[in-house]
Structures are given as C-alpha cells and as structure tokens.
C-alpha positions in Angstrom: 0.0 0.0 0.0 1.0 3.6 -0.7 1.2 5.8 2.3 -0.4 9.3 2.2 3.0 11.0 2.5 4.5 9.0 -0.4 1.4 9.8 -2.5 1.6 13.5 -1.8 5.4 13.5 -2.7 4.8 11.7 -5.9 2.1 14.2 -7.1 4.2 17.3 -6.3 7.2 18.2 -8.4 10.6 18.0 -6.6 12.9 20.9 -6.2 15.1 19.2 -8.9 12.2 19.0 -11.3 11.4 22.7 -10.8 15.0 23.6 -11.3 15.2 21.6 -14.5 12.0 23.1 -15.8 13.4 26.6 -15.2 16.7 25.7 -16.8 14.8 24.4 -19.9 13.1 27.8 -20.2 16.4 29.6 -20.0 18.2 27.3 -22.4 15.5 27.7 -25.1 16.9 29.1 -28.3 16.5 32.8 -28.7 13.8 34.1 -31.0 14.9 34.6 -34.6 16.5 38.0 -35.2 14.6 40.8 -37.0 15.3 41.1 -40.6 18.4 43.3 -40.9 18.0 46.7 -42.4 19.2 47.2 -45.9 19.0 50.3 -48.2 16.0 48.6 -49.8 13.9 48.2 -46.6 15.3 51.1 -44.5 12.8 53.9 -43.8 13.4 57.1 -45.7 14.8 60.0 -43.7 12.5 62.7 -42.5 12.7 65.6 -45.0 14.3 68.0 -42.5 17.3 65.6 -42.3 17.9 66.0 -46.1 20.0 68.9 -47.4 18.0 71.0 -49.8 21.1 71.6 -51.9 22.6 68.1 -52.2 19.3 66.2 -51.6 21.2 63.8 -49.4 21.1 62.9 -45.7 23.1 65.5 -43.8 26.2 64.5 -42.0 27.5 67.9 -40.8 24.4 70.2 -40.8 24.9 73.9 -40.4 22.6 76.9 -40.1 22.9 79.7 -42.6 21.7 83.3 -42.2 18.4 82.5 -43.9 17.5 80.2 -41.0 17.6 77.0 -43.0 20.0 74.1 -42.4 22.3 72.7 -45.0 25.1 70.1 -45.3 28.3 72.0 -44.6 30.1 71.0 -47.8 27.1 71.8 -50.0 26.6 75.2 -48.4 30.2 76.1 -48.6 30.2 75.2 -52.3 27.0 77.2 -52.8 28.3 80.3 -51.1 31.5 80.3 -53.1 29.3 81.0 -56.1 26.4 82.9 -54.7 25.4 85.5 -52.0 21.8 84.3 -52.1 19.8 81.8 -50.0 19.6 78.4 -51.7 16.0 78.2 -50.4 14.6 81.7 -51.0 16.9 83.3 -53.5 17.1 86.4 -51.3 20.5 88.0 -50.7 22.1 87.0 -47.4 23.7 89.5 -45.0 26.5 87.0 -44.2 27.8 83.7 -45.5 28.7 82.6 -41.9 27.7 79.0 -41.2 26.9 77.8 -37.6 26.9 74.1 -36.6 23.5 72.7 -36.0 24.3 70.2 -33.2 20.7 69.4 -32.3 19.9 68.4 -35.9 23.2 66.4 -36.1 22.2 64.4 -32.9 18.8 63.7 -34.4 20.3 62.4 -37.6 22.8 60.2 -35.8 20.0 58.7 -33.7 17.9 58.1 -36.9 20.9 56.3 -38.5 21.5 54.1 -35.5 17.8 53.2 -35.3 17.5 52.4 -39.1 
C-alpha cells in the first residue's frame, strides 16, 4: 500500500524537477532576429534631415543666415558661387555657417535606429 505521505510527494514536483524546468526555459533558443535593415527596406529619412542643396542625408548640418539648415560641404560650395539663399533666392547679409548640433544628434539617432 502507498502511504499518504508518499502519494503527496509523488504528485508534487521535486525541487530538482522545478530547477530543470526553469533551466529548460532559460536554455530555449533565442527568437529569430529581426530582418536586418538594408537600403531597400530602411525607412526614408525625414525631409528635415535632407540637405535642400545636395538632396542627401546631412552628416554635418549647419545653419545659414536664412534660418535654414544645409550640409556644410554643400553650403560652402553654394556660397563660393552665390550670395543668395539656396531656399529663398534672397540676398544674405552674411555667409557665416553655424553648426546645428541638435539636428546632427537627431540624424545620428535616426541612422542608429535604421
């Protein structure tokens, strides 16, 4: 005959059984990785991240006197030939370019997330 204490022990999992079931859950293979981003499936950049002169994603964005942001190399090339705003065509009081650090940080984050 089976004693009540033996019957209760047989119906409850042992500490070893619990440990192995936890281990099995931890040792399960990881889920499949997400599809890697490629130029074909990457999201397009927001328009404000694209230089209006070069039409490419900015790397070193700068402010010009017209209040717009441009890629530094594209703006420098533009201002070697013109005193006018690339966006409005209006004469600019200065050709000074100021780094747009906030926009650069946003673009870097966008590139890392893409």
